mmCIF file of the N, C-alpha and C atoms, coordinates in Angstrom:
data_MODEL
# 
_entry.id   MODEL 
# 
loop_
_atom_site.group_PDB 
_atom_site.id 
_atom_site.type_symbol 
_atom_site.label_atom_id 
_atom_site.label_alt_id 
_atom_site.label_comp_id 
_atom_site.label_asym_id 
_atom_site.label_entity_id 
_atom_site.label_seq_id 
_atom_site.pdbx_PDB_ins_code 
_atom_site.Cartn_x 
_atom_site.Cartn_y 
_atom_site.Cartn_z 
_atom_site.occupancy 
_atom_site.B_iso_or_equiv 
_atom_site.pdbx_formal_charge 
_atom_site.auth_seq_id 
_atom_site.auth_comp_id 
_atom_site.auth_asym_id 
_atom_site.auth_atom_id 
_atom_site.pdbx_PDB_model_num 
ATOM 1   N N  . MET A 1 1  ? 68.097 -216.934 -92.185  1.00 0.00 ? 1  MET A N  1 
ATOM 2   C CA . MET A 1 1  ? 67.525 -216.273 -91.034  1.00 0.00 ? 1  MET A CA 1 
ATOM 3   C C  . MET A 1 1  ? 66.180 -216.892 -90.694  1.00 0.00 ? 1  MET A C  1 
ATOM 4   N N  . VAL A 1 2  ? 65.831 -216.792 -89.441  1.00 0.00 ? 2  VAL A N  1 
ATOM 5   C CA . VAL A 1 2  ? 64.527 -217.225 -88.950  1.00 0.00 ? 2  VAL A CA 1 
ATOM 6   C C  . VAL A 1 2  ? 63.800 -215.973 -88.467  1.00 0.00 ? 2  VAL A C  1 
ATOM 7   N N  . HIS A 1 3  ? 62.577 -215.786 -88.912  1.00 0.00 ? 3  HIS A N  1 
ATOM 8   C CA . HIS A 1 3  ? 61.822 -214.577 -88.575  1.00 0.00 ? 3  HIS A CA 1 
ATOM 9   C C  . HIS A 1 3  ? 61.581 -214.493 -87.069  1.00 0.00 ? 3  HIS A C  1 
ATOM 10  N N  . ALA A 1 4  ? 61.138 -215.576 -86.475  1.00 0.00 ? 4  ALA A N  1 
ATOM 11  C CA . ALA A 1 4  ? 60.892 -215.707 -85.029  1.00 0.00 ? 4  ALA A CA 1 
ATOM 12  C C  . ALA A 1 4  ? 59.638 -214.998 -84.542  1.00 0.00 ? 4  ALA A C  1 
ATOM 13  N N  . ASP A 1 5  ? 58.865 -214.410 -85.450  1.00 0.00 ? 5  ASP A N  1 
ATOM 14  C CA . ASP A 1 5  ? 57.572 -213.808 -85.096  1.00 0.00 ? 5  ASP A CA 1 
ATOM 15  C C  . ASP A 1 5  ? 56.684 -213.759 -86.332  1.00 0.00 ? 5  ASP A C  1 
ATOM 16  N N  . LEU A 1 6  ? 56.748 -214.790 -87.158  1.00 0.00 ? 6  LEU A N  1 
ATOM 17  C CA . LEU A 1 6  ? 56.063 -214.788 -88.441  1.00 0.00 ? 6  LEU A CA 1 
ATOM 18  C C  . LEU A 1 6  ? 54.566 -214.992 -88.284  1.00 0.00 ? 6  LEU A C  1 
ATOM 19  N N  . SER A 1 7  ? 53.810 -214.181 -88.985  1.00 0.00 ? 7  SER A N  1 
ATOM 20  C CA . SER A 1 7  ? 52.364 -214.341 -89.091  1.00 0.00 ? 7  SER A CA 1 
ATOM 21  C C  . SER A 1 7  ? 51.939 -213.717 -90.409  1.00 0.00 ? 7  SER A C  1 
ATOM 22  N N  . GLU A 1 8  ? 50.666 -213.831 -90.722  1.00 0.00 ? 8  GLU A N  1 
ATOM 23  C CA . GLU A 1 8  ? 50.155 -213.243 -91.958  1.00 0.00 ? 8  GLU A CA 1 
ATOM 24  C C  . GLU A 1 8  ? 50.330 -211.722 -91.973  1.00 0.00 ? 8  GLU A C  1 
ATOM 25  N N  . TYR A 1 9  ? 50.471 -211.121 -90.822  1.00 0.00 ? 9  TYR A N  1 
ATOM 26  C CA . TYR A 1 9  ? 50.628 -209.667 -90.732  1.00 0.00 ? 9  TYR A CA 1 
ATOM 27  C C  . TYR A 1 9  ? 52.053 -209.207 -91.048  1.00 0.00 ? 9  TYR A C  1 
ATOM 28  N N  . ASN A 1 10 ? 52.979 -210.141 -91.133  1.00 0.00 ? 10 ASN A N  1 
ATOM 29  C CA . ASN A 1 10 ? 54.383 -209.811 -91.403  1.00 0.00 ? 10 ASN A CA 1 
ATOM 30  C C  . ASN A 1 10 ? 54.808 -210.185 -92.816  1.00 0.00 ? 10 ASN A C  1 
ATOM 31  N N  . MET A 1 11 ? 53.812 -210.422 -93.673  1.00 0.00 ? 11 MET A N  1 
ATOM 32  C CA . MET A 1 11 ? 54.099 -210.751 -95.066  1.00 0.00 ? 11 MET A CA 1 
ATOM 33  C C  . MET A 1 11 ? 53.321 -209.799 -95.964  1.00 0.00 ? 11 MET A C  1 
ATOM 34  N N  . ILE A 1 12 ? 53.991 -209.292 -96.985  1.00 0.00 ? 12 ILE A N  1 
ATOM 35  C CA . ILE A 1 12 ? 53.346 -208.410 -97.955  1.00 0.00 ? 12 ILE A CA 1 
ATOM 36  C C  . ILE A 1 12 ? 53.608 -208.973 -99.342  1.00 0.00 ? 12 ILE A C  1 
ATOM 37  N N  . PHE A 1 13 ? 52.546 -209.152 -100.101 1.00 0.00 ? 13 PHE A N  1 
ATOM 38  C CA . PHE A 1 13 ? 52.670 -209.589 -101.484 1.00 0.00 ? 13 PHE A CA 1 
ATOM 39  C C  . PHE A 1 13 ? 52.452 -208.369 -102.357 1.00 0.00 ? 13 PHE A C  1 
ATOM 40  N N  . TYR A 1 14 ? 53.496 -207.962 -103.064 1.00 0.00 ? 14 TYR A N  1 
ATOM 41  C CA . TYR A 1 14 ? 53.455 -206.735 -103.844 1.00 0.00 ? 14 TYR A CA 1 
ATOM 42  C C  . TYR A 1 14 ? 54.152 -206.956 -105.179 1.00 0.00 ? 14 TYR A C  1 
ATOM 43  N N  . LYS A 1 15 ? 53.449 -206.637 -106.256 1.00 0.00 ? 15 LYS A N  1 
ATOM 44  C CA . LYS A 1 15 ? 53.983 -206.793 -107.616 1.00 0.00 ? 15 LYS A CA 1 
ATOM 45  C C  . LYS A 1 15 ? 54.565 -208.189 -107.838 1.00 0.00 ? 15 LYS A C  1 
ATOM 46  N N  . LYS A 1 16 ? 53.766 -209.192 -107.434 1.00 0.00 ? 16 LYS A N  1 
ATOM 47  C CA . LYS A 1 16 ? 54.092 -210.608 -107.630 1.00 0.00 ? 16 LYS A CA 1 
ATOM 48  C C  . LYS A 1 16 ? 55.324 -211.068 -106.848 1.00 0.00 ? 16 LYS A C  1 
ATOM 49  N N  . LYS A 1 17 ? 55.681 -210.334 -105.806 1.00 0.00 ? 17 LYS A N  1 
ATOM 50  C CA . LYS A 1 17 ? 56.809 -210.726 -104.951 1.00 0.00 ? 17 LYS A CA 1 
ATOM 51  C C  . LYS A 1 17 ? 56.352 -210.734 -103.498 1.00 0.00 ? 17 LYS A C  1 
ATOM 52  N N  . LEU A 1 18 ? 56.905 -211.651 -102.727 1.00 0.00 ? 18 LEU A N  1 
ATOM 53  C CA . LEU A 1 18 ? 56.594 -211.756 -101.307 1.00 0.00 ? 18 LEU A CA 1 
ATOM 54  C C  . LEU A 1 18 ? 57.698 -211.087 -100.503 1.00 0.00 ? 18 LEU A C  1 
ATOM 55  N N  . TYR A 1 19 ? 57.287 -210.212 -99.597  1.00 0.00 ? 19 TYR A N  1 
ATOM 56  C CA . TYR A 1 19 ? 58.226 -209.515 -98.726  1.00 0.00 ? 19 TYR A CA 1 
ATOM 57  C C  . TYR A 1 19 ? 57.882 -209.831 -97.280  1.00 0.00 ? 19 TYR A C  1 
ATOM 58  N N  . PHE A 1 20 ? 58.913 -210.022 -96.474  1.00 0.00 ? 20 PHE A N  1 
ATOM 59  C CA . PHE A 1 20 ? 58.737 -210.234 -95.044  1.00 0.00 ? 20 PHE A CA 1 
ATOM 60  C C  . PHE A 1 20 ? 59.138 -208.946 -94.333  1.00 0.00 ? 20 PHE A C  1 
ATOM 61  N N  . ILE A 1 21 ? 58.293 -208.513 -93.412  1.00 0.00 ? 21 ILE A N  1 
ATOM 62  C CA . ILE A 1 21 ? 58.557 -207.276 -92.680  1.00 0.00 ? 21 ILE A CA 1 
ATOM 63  C C  . ILE A 1 21 ? 58.628 -207.570 -91.191  1.00 0.00 ? 21 ILE A C  1 
ATOM 64  N N  . ASP A 1 22 ? 58.938 -206.537 -90.422  1.00 0.00 ? 22 ASP A N  1 
ATOM 65  C CA . ASP A 1 22 ? 59.010 -206.637 -88.963  1.00 0.00 ? 22 ASP A CA 1 
ATOM 66  C C  . ASP A 1 22 ? 60.019 -207.711 -88.553  1.00 0.00 ? 22 ASP A C  1 
ATOM 67  N N  . MET A 1 23 ? 61.228 -207.530 -89.019  1.00 0.00 ? 23 MET A N  1 
ATOM 68  C CA . MET A 1 23 ? 62.281 -208.521 -88.804  1.00 0.00 ? 23 MET A CA 1 
ATOM 69  C C  . MET A 1 23 ? 63.089 -208.249 -87.531  1.00 0.00 ? 23 MET A C  1 
ATOM 70  N N  . GLY A 1 24 ? 62.601 -207.403 -86.658  1.00 0.00 ? 24 GLY A N  1 
ATOM 71  C CA . GLY A 1 24 ? 63.339 -207.028 -85.463  1.00 0.00 ? 24 GLY A CA 1 
ATOM 72  C C  . GLY A 1 24 ? 63.687 -208.183 -84.539  1.00 0.00 ? 24 GLY A C  1 
ATOM 73  N N  . GLN A 1 25 ? 62.881 -209.230 -84.545  1.00 0.00 ? 25 GLN A N  1 
ATOM 74  C CA . GLN A 1 25 ? 63.148 -210.375 -83.665  1.00 0.00 ? 25 GLN A CA 1 
ATOM 75  C C  . GLN A 1 25 ? 63.853 -211.515 -84.396  1.00 0.00 ? 25 GLN A C  1 
ATOM 76  N N  . SER A 1 26 ? 64.153 -211.323 -85.669  1.00 0.00 ? 26 SER A N  1 
ATOM 77  C CA . SER A 1 26 ? 64.767 -212.407 -86.438  1.00 0.00 ? 26 SER A CA 1 
ATOM 78  C C  . SER A 1 26 ? 66.143 -212.762 -85.887  1.00 0.00 ? 26 SER A C  1 
ATOM 79  N N  . LEU A 1 27 ? 66.555 -213.987 -86.185  1.00 0.00 ? 27 LEU A N  1 
ATOM 80  C CA . LEU A 1 27 ? 67.847 -214.451 -85.692  1.00 0.00 ? 27 LEU A CA 1 
ATOM 81  C C  . LEU A 1 27 ? 68.469 -215.393 -86.707  1.00 0.00 ? 27 LEU A C  1 
ATOM 82  N N  . GLY A 1 28 ? 69.751 -215.588 -86.593  1.00 0.00 ? 28 GLY A N  1 
ATOM 83  C CA . GLY A 1 28 ? 70.474 -216.473 -87.490  1.00 0.00 ? 28 GLY A CA 1 
ATOM 84  C C  . GLY A 1 28 ? 70.123 -217.928 -87.269  1.00 0.00 ? 28 GLY A C  1 
ATOM 85  N N  . THR A 1 29 ? 70.302 -218.727 -88.285  1.00 0.00 ? 29 THR A N  1 
ATOM 86  C CA . THR A 1 29 ? 69.947 -220.144 -88.200  1.00 0.00 ? 29 THR A CA 1 
ATOM 87  C C  . THR A 1 29 ? 70.827 -220.936 -87.236  1.00 0.00 ? 29 THR A C  1 
ATOM 88  N N  . LYS A 1 30 ? 71.975 -220.403 -86.894  1.00 0.00 ? 30 LYS A N  1 
ATOM 89  C CA . LYS A 1 30 ? 72.886 -221.095 -85.973  1.00 0.00 ? 30 LYS A CA 1 
ATOM 90  C C  . LYS A 1 30 ? 72.621 -220.726 -84.507  1.00 0.00 ? 30 LYS A C  1 
ATOM 91  N N  . THR A 1 31 ? 71.710 -219.798 -84.274  1.00 0.00 ? 31 THR A N  1 
ATOM 92  C CA . THR A 1 31 ? 71.379 -219.363 -82.921  1.00 0.00 ? 31 THR A CA 1 
ATOM 93  C C  . THR A 1 31 ? 70.728 -220.513 -82.140  1.00 0.00 ? 31 THR A C  1 
ATOM 94  N N  . LYS A 1 32 ? 70.949 -220.534 -80.851  1.00 0.00 ? 32 LYS A N  1 
ATOM 95  C CA . LYS A 1 32 ? 70.506 -221.621 -79.974  1.00 0.00 ? 32 LYS A CA 1 
ATOM 96  C C  . LYS A 1 32 ? 69.047 -222.028 -80.200  1.00 0.00 ? 32 LYS A C  1 
ATOM 97  N N  . ASN A 1 33 ? 68.119 -221.090 -80.227  1.00 0.00 ? 33 ASN A N  1 
ATOM 98  C CA . ASN A 1 33 ? 66.694 -221.416 -80.319  1.00 0.00 ? 33 ASN A CA 1 
ATOM 99  C C  . ASN A 1 33 ? 66.119 -221.283 -81.722  1.00 0.00 ? 33 ASN A C  1 
ATOM 100 N N  . ALA A 1 34 ? 66.963 -221.230 -82.732  1.00 0.00 ? 34 ALA A N  1 
ATOM 101 C CA . ALA A 1 34 ? 66.483 -221.011 -84.101  1.00 0.00 ? 34 ALA A CA 1 
ATOM 102 C C  . ALA A 1 34 ? 65.477 -222.079 -84.537  1.00 0.00 ? 34 ALA A C  1 
ATOM 103 N N  . LYS A 1 35 ? 65.761 -223.337 -84.272  1.00 0.00 ? 35 LYS A N  1 
ATOM 104 C CA . LYS A 1 35 ? 64.850 -224.410 -84.698  1.00 0.00 ? 35 LYS A CA 1 
ATOM 105 C C  . LYS A 1 35 ? 63.498 -224.278 -84.016  1.00 0.00 ? 35 LYS A C  1 
ATOM 106 N N  . LYS A 1 36 ? 63.489 -223.945 -82.738  1.00 0.00 ? 36 LYS A N  1 
ATOM 107 C CA . LYS A 1 36 ? 62.230 -223.778 -82.013  1.00 0.00 ? 36 LYS A CA 1 
ATOM 108 C C  . LYS A 1 36 ? 61.396 -222.657 -82.633  1.00 0.00 ? 36 LYS A C  1 
ATOM 109 N N  . PHE A 1 37 ? 62.043 -221.533 -82.930  1.00 0.00 ? 37 PHE A N  1 
ATOM 110 C CA . PHE A 1 37 ? 61.322 -220.409 -83.532  1.00 0.00 ? 37 PHE A CA 1 
ATOM 111 C C  . PHE A 1 37 ? 60.869 -220.730 -84.949  1.00 0.00 ? 37 PHE A C  1 
ATOM 112 N N  . LEU A 1 38 ? 61.697 -221.430 -85.723  1.00 0.00 ? 38 LEU A N  1 
ATOM 113 C CA . LEU A 1 38 ? 61.309 -221.815 -87.078  1.00 0.00 ? 38 LEU A CA 1 
ATOM 114 C C  . LEU A 1 38 ? 60.095 -222.728 -87.033  1.00 0.00 ? 38 LEU A C  1 
ATOM 115 N N  . ASP A 1 39 ? 60.102 -223.715 -86.148  1.00 0.00 ? 39 ASP A N  1 
ATOM 116 C CA . ASP A 1 39 ? 58.951 -224.612 -86.015  1.00 0.00 ? 39 ASP A CA 1 
ATOM 117 C C  . ASP A 1 39 ? 57.694 -223.834 -85.657  1.00 0.00 ? 39 ASP A C  1 
ATOM 118 N N  . ARG A 1 40 ? 57.817 -222.870 -84.757  1.00 0.00 ? 40 ARG A N  1 
ATOM 119 C CA . ARG A 1 40 ? 56.664 -222.052 -84.371  1.00 0.00 ? 40 ARG A CA 1 
ATOM 120 C C  . ARG A 1 40 ? 56.176 -221.204 -85.545  1.00 0.00 ? 40 ARG A C  1 
ATOM 121 N N  . ASP A 1 41 ? 57.101 -220.585 -86.269  1.00 0.00 ? 41 ASP A N  1 
ATOM 122 C CA . ASP A 1 41 ? 56.726 -219.784 -87.440  1.00 0.00 ? 41 ASP A CA 1 
ATOM 123 C C  . ASP A 1 41 ? 55.968 -220.626 -88.461  1.00 0.00 ? 41 ASP A C  1 
ATOM 124 N N  . ILE A 1 42 ? 56.467 -221.826 -88.730  1.00 0.00 ? 42 ILE A N  1 
ATOM 125 C CA . ILE A 1 42 ? 55.818 -222.711 -89.698  1.00 0.00 ? 42 ILE A CA 1 
ATOM 126 C C  . ILE A 1 42 ? 54.431 -223.095 -89.219  1.00 0.00 ? 42 ILE A C  1 
ATOM 127 N N  . LYS A 1 43 ? 54.303 -223.435 -87.949  1.00 0.00 ? 43 LYS A N  1 
ATOM 128 C CA . LYS A 1 43 ? 53.000 -223.816 -87.393  1.00 0.00 ? 43 LYS A CA 1 
ATOM 129 C C  . LYS A 1 43 ? 51.989 -222.672 -87.528  1.00 0.00 ? 43 LYS A C  1 
ATOM 130 N N  . ILE A 1 44 ? 52.394 -221.465 -87.201  1.00 0.00 ? 44 ILE A N  1 
ATOM 131 C CA . ILE A 1 44 ? 51.493 -220.303 -87.265  1.00 0.00 ? 44 ILE A CA 1 
ATOM 132 C C  . ILE A 1 44 ? 51.068 -220.016 -88.698  1.00 0.00 ? 44 ILE A C  1 
ATOM 133 N N  . ILE A 1 45 ? 52.012 -220.015 -89.617  1.00 0.00 ? 45 ILE A N  1 
ATOM 134 C CA . ILE A 1 45 ? 51.687 -219.627 -90.983  1.00 0.00 ? 45 ILE A CA 1 
ATOM 135 C C  . ILE A 1 45 ? 50.905 -220.716 -91.709  1.00 0.00 ? 45 ILE A C  1 
ATOM 136 N N  . THR A 1 46 ? 51.192 -221.995 -91.424  1.00 0.00 ? 46 THR A N  1 
ATOM 137 C CA . THR A 1 46 ? 50.407 -223.052 -92.058  1.00 0.00 ? 46 THR A CA 1 
ATOM 138 C C  . THR A 1 46 ? 48.974 -223.059 -91.528  1.00 0.00 ? 46 THR A C  1 
ATOM 139 N N  . LYS A 1 47 ? 48.796 -222.727 -90.271  1.00 0.00 ? 47 LYS A N  1 
ATOM 140 C CA . LYS A 1 47 ? 47.442 -222.612 -89.712  1.00 0.00 ? 47 LYS A CA 1 
ATOM 141 C C  . LYS A 1 47 ? 46.661 -221.528 -90.456  1.00 0.00 ? 47 LYS A C  1 
ATOM 142 N N  . PHE A 1 48 ? 47.298 -220.399 -90.728  1.00 0.00 ? 48 PHE A N  1 
ATOM 143 C CA . PHE A 1 48 ? 46.663 -219.320 -91.469  1.00 0.00 ? 48 PHE A CA 1 
ATOM 144 C C  . PHE A 1 48 ? 46.264 -219.785 -92.875  1.00 0.00 ? 48 PHE A C  1 
ATOM 145 N N  . PHE A 1 49 ? 47.184 -220.451 -93.574  1.00 0.00 ? 49 PHE A N  1 
ATOM 146 C CA . PHE A 1 49 ? 46.884 -220.897 -94.935  1.00 0.00 ? 49 PHE A CA 1 
ATOM 147 C C  . PHE A 1 49 ? 45.770 -221.939 -94.947  1.00 0.00 ? 49 PHE A C  1 
ATOM 148 N N  . ARG A 1 50 ? 45.798 -222.876 -94.002  1.00 0.00 ? 50 ARG A N  1 
ATOM 149 C CA . ARG A 1 50 ? 44.730 -223.879 -93.920  1.00 0.00 ? 50 ARG A CA 1 
ATOM 150 C C  . ARG A 1 50 ? 43.382 -223.213 -93.669  1.00 0.00 ? 50 ARG A C  1 
ATOM 151 N N  . HIS A 1 51 ? 43.375 -222.242 -92.772  1.00 0.00 ? 51 HIS A N  1 
ATOM 152 C CA . HIS A 1 51 ? 42.139 -221.526 -92.450  1.00 0.00 ? 51 HIS A CA 1 
ATOM 153 C C  . HIS A 1 51 ? 41.569 -220.839 -93.695  1.00 0.00 ? 51 HIS A C  1 
ATOM 154 N N  . ASN A 1 52 ? 42.439 -220.497 -94.634  1.00 0.00 ? 52 ASN A N  1 
ATOM 155 C CA . ASN A 1 52 ? 42.013 -219.831 -95.860  1.00 0.00 ? 52 ASN A CA 1 
ATOM 156 C C  . ASN A 1 52 ? 41.891 -220.785 -97.044  1.00 0.00 ? 52 ASN A C  1 
ATOM 157 N N  . GLY A 1 53 ? 41.795 -222.085 -96.750  1.00 0.00 ? 53 GLY A N  1 
ATOM 158 C CA . GLY A 1 53 ? 41.460 -223.074 -97.760  1.00 0.00 ? 53 GLY A CA 1 
ATOM 159 C C  . GLY A 1 53 ? 42.602 -223.664 -98.559  1.00 0.00 ? 53 GLY A C  1 
ATOM 160 N N  . LEU A 1 54 ? 43.832 -223.409 -98.159  1.00 0.00 ? 54 LEU A N  1 
ATOM 161 C CA . LEU A 1 54 ? 44.976 -223.965 -98.882  1.00 0.00 ? 54 LEU A CA 1 
ATOM 162 C C  . LEU A 1 54 ? 45.463 -225.232 -98.190  1.00 0.00 ? 54 LEU A C  1 
ATOM 163 N N  . LYS A 1 55 ? 45.920 -226.179 -98.987  1.00 0.00 ? 55 LYS A N  1 
ATOM 164 C CA . LYS A 1 55 ? 46.486 -227.401 -98.434  1.00 0.00 ? 55 LYS A CA 1 
ATOM 165 C C  . LYS A 1 55 ? 47.972 -227.181 -98.221  1.00 0.00 ? 55 LYS A C  1 
ATOM 166 N N  . VAL A 1 56 ? 48.402 -227.265 -97.001  1.00 0.00 ? 56 VAL A N  1 
ATOM 167 C CA . VAL A 1 56 ? 49.814 -227.112 -96.661  1.00 0.00 ? 56 VAL A CA 1 
ATOM 168 C C  . VAL A 1 56 ? 50.203 -228.238 -95.712  1.00 0.00 ? 56 VAL A C  1 
ATOM 169 N N  . ASP A 1 57 ? 51.455 -228.635 -95.786  1.00 0.00 ? 57 ASP A N  1 
ATOM 170 C CA . ASP A 1 57 ? 51.956 -229.740 -94.985  1.00 0.00 ? 57 ASP A CA 1 
ATOM 171 C C  . ASP A 1 57 ? 53.199 -229.259 -94.233  1.00 0.00 ? 57 ASP A C  1 
ATOM 172 N N  . GLU A 1 58 ? 53.082 -229.156 -92.919  1.00 0.00 ? 58 GLU A N  1 
ATOM 173 C CA . GLU A 1 58 ? 54.209 -228.681 -92.099  1.00 0.00 ? 58 GLU A CA 1 
ATOM 174 C C  . GLU A 1 58 ? 55.462 -229.526 -92.320  1.00 0.00 ? 58 GLU A C  1 
ATOM 175 N N  . LYS A 1 59 ? 55.310 -230.828 -92.355  1.00 0.00 ? 59 LYS A N  1 
ATOM 176 C CA . LYS A 1 59 ? 56.471 -231.712 -92.527  1.00 0.00 ? 59 LYS A CA 1 
ATOM 177 C C  . LYS A 1 59 ? 57.154 -231.469 -93.865  1.00 0.00 ? 59 LYS A C  1 
ATOM 178 N N  . GLN A 1 60 ? 56.373 -231.284 -94.914  1.00 0.00 ? 60 GLN A N  1 
ATOM 179 C CA . GLN A 1 60 ? 56.949 -231.031 -96.230  1.00 0.00 ? 60 GLN A CA 1 
ATOM 180 C C  . GLN A 1 60 ? 57.700 -229.702 -96.249  1.00 0.00 ? 60 GLN A C  1 
ATOM 181 N N  . ILE A 1 61 ? 57.126 -228.687 -95.638  1.00 0.00 ? 61 ILE A N  1 
ATOM 182 C CA . ILE A 1 61 ? 57.777 -227.377 -95.583  1.00 0.00 ? 61 ILE A CA 1 
ATOM 183 C C  . ILE A 1 61 ? 59.110 -227.485 -94.838  1.00 0.00 ? 61 ILE A C  1 
ATOM 184 N N  . LYS A 1 62 ? 59.105 -228.167 -93.702  1.00 0.00 ? 62 LYS A N  1 
ATOM 185 C CA . LYS A 1 62 ? 60.344 -228.343 -92.937  1.00 0.00 ? 62 LYS A CA 1 
ATOM 186 C C  . LYS A 1 62 ? 61.386 -229.091 -93.754  1.00 0.00 ? 62 LYS A C  1 
ATOM 187 N N  . GLN A 1 63 ? 60.966 -230.118 -94.489  1.00 0.00 ? 63 GLN A N  1 
ATOM 188 C CA . GLN A 1 63 ? 61.890 -230.885 -95.311  1.00 0.00 ? 63 GLN A CA 1 
ATOM 189 C C  . GLN A 1 63 ? 62.475 -230.018 -96.417  1.00 0.00 ? 63 GLN A C  1 
ATOM 190 N N  . GLU A 1 64 ? 61.648 -229.206 -97.057  1.00 0.00 ? 64 GLU A N  1 
ATOM 191 C CA . GLU A 1 64 ? 62.132 -228.332 -98.128  1.00 0.00 ? 64 GLU A CA 1 
ATOM 192 C C  . GLU A 1 64 ? 63.123 -227.300 -97.605  1.00 0.00 ? 64 GLU A C  1 
ATOM 193 N N  . ILE A 1 65 ? 62.851 -226.769 -96.424  1.00 0.00 ? 65 ILE A N  1 
ATOM 194 C CA . ILE A 1 65 ? 63.801 -225.808 -95.817  1.00 0.00 ? 65 ILE A CA 1 
ATOM 195 C C  . ILE A 1 65 ? 65.113 -226.499 -95.504  1.00 0.00 ? 65 ILE A C  1 
ATOM 196 N N  . LYS A 1 66 ? 65.031 -227.702 -94.951  1.00 0.00 ? 66 LYS A N  1 
ATOM 197 C CA . LYS A 1 66 ? 66.239 -228.462 -94.619  1.00 0.00 ? 66 LYS A CA 1 
ATOM 198 C C  . LYS A 1 66 ? 67.073 -228.732 -95.873  1.00 0.00 ? 66 LYS A C  1 
ATOM 199 N N  . GLU A 1 67 ? 66.414 -229.160 -96.951  1.00 0.00 ? 67 GLU A N  1 
ATOM 200 C CA . GLU A 1 67 ? 67.124 -229.448 -98.197  1.00 0.00 ? 67 GLU A CA 1 
ATOM 201 C C  . GLU A 1 67 ? 67.739 -228.183 -98.800  1.00 0.00 ? 67 GLU A C  1 
ATOM 202 N N  . ALA A 1 68 ? 67.029 -227.064 -98.703  1.00 0.00 ? 68 ALA A N  1 
ATOM 203 C CA . ALA A 1 68 ? 67.511 -225.811 -99.278  1.00 0.00 ? 68 ALA A CA 1 
ATOM 204 C C  . ALA A 1 68 ? 68.711 -225.268 -98.510  1.00 0.00 ? 68 ALA A C  1 
ATOM 205 N N  . SER A 1 69 ? 68.831 -225.639 -97.243  1.00 0.00 ? 69 SER A N  1 
ATOM 206 C CA . SER A 1 69 ? 69.914 -225.096 -96.427  1.00 0.00 ? 69 SER A CA 1 
ATOM 207 C C  . SER A 1 69 ? 71.183 -225.946 -96.478  1.00 0.00 ? 69 SER A C  1 
ATOM 208 N N  . LEU A 1 70 ? 71.146 -227.046 -97.191  1.00 0.00 ? 70 LEU A N  1 
ATOM 209 C CA . LEU A 1 70 ? 72.332 -227.916 -97.281  1.00 0.00 ? 70 LEU A CA 1 
ATOM 210 C C  . LEU A 1 70 ? 73.389 -227.343 -98.193  1.00 0.00 ? 70 LEU A C  1 
# 
């Protein structure tokens, strides 16, 4: 699934586990605009992590998702 509205406000870290909330706009990976929404989600969340001092690489994240979905 692709969240399609991912931001730091839609993630909860609780008891060492990450949960995604507010999934009302999520869609299946085979949906027409799934790649566009996934790219946007990655861009938004990596911007948040960079702003908070973490090194993240959008291309690496996309590659890992692609490999995991094979």
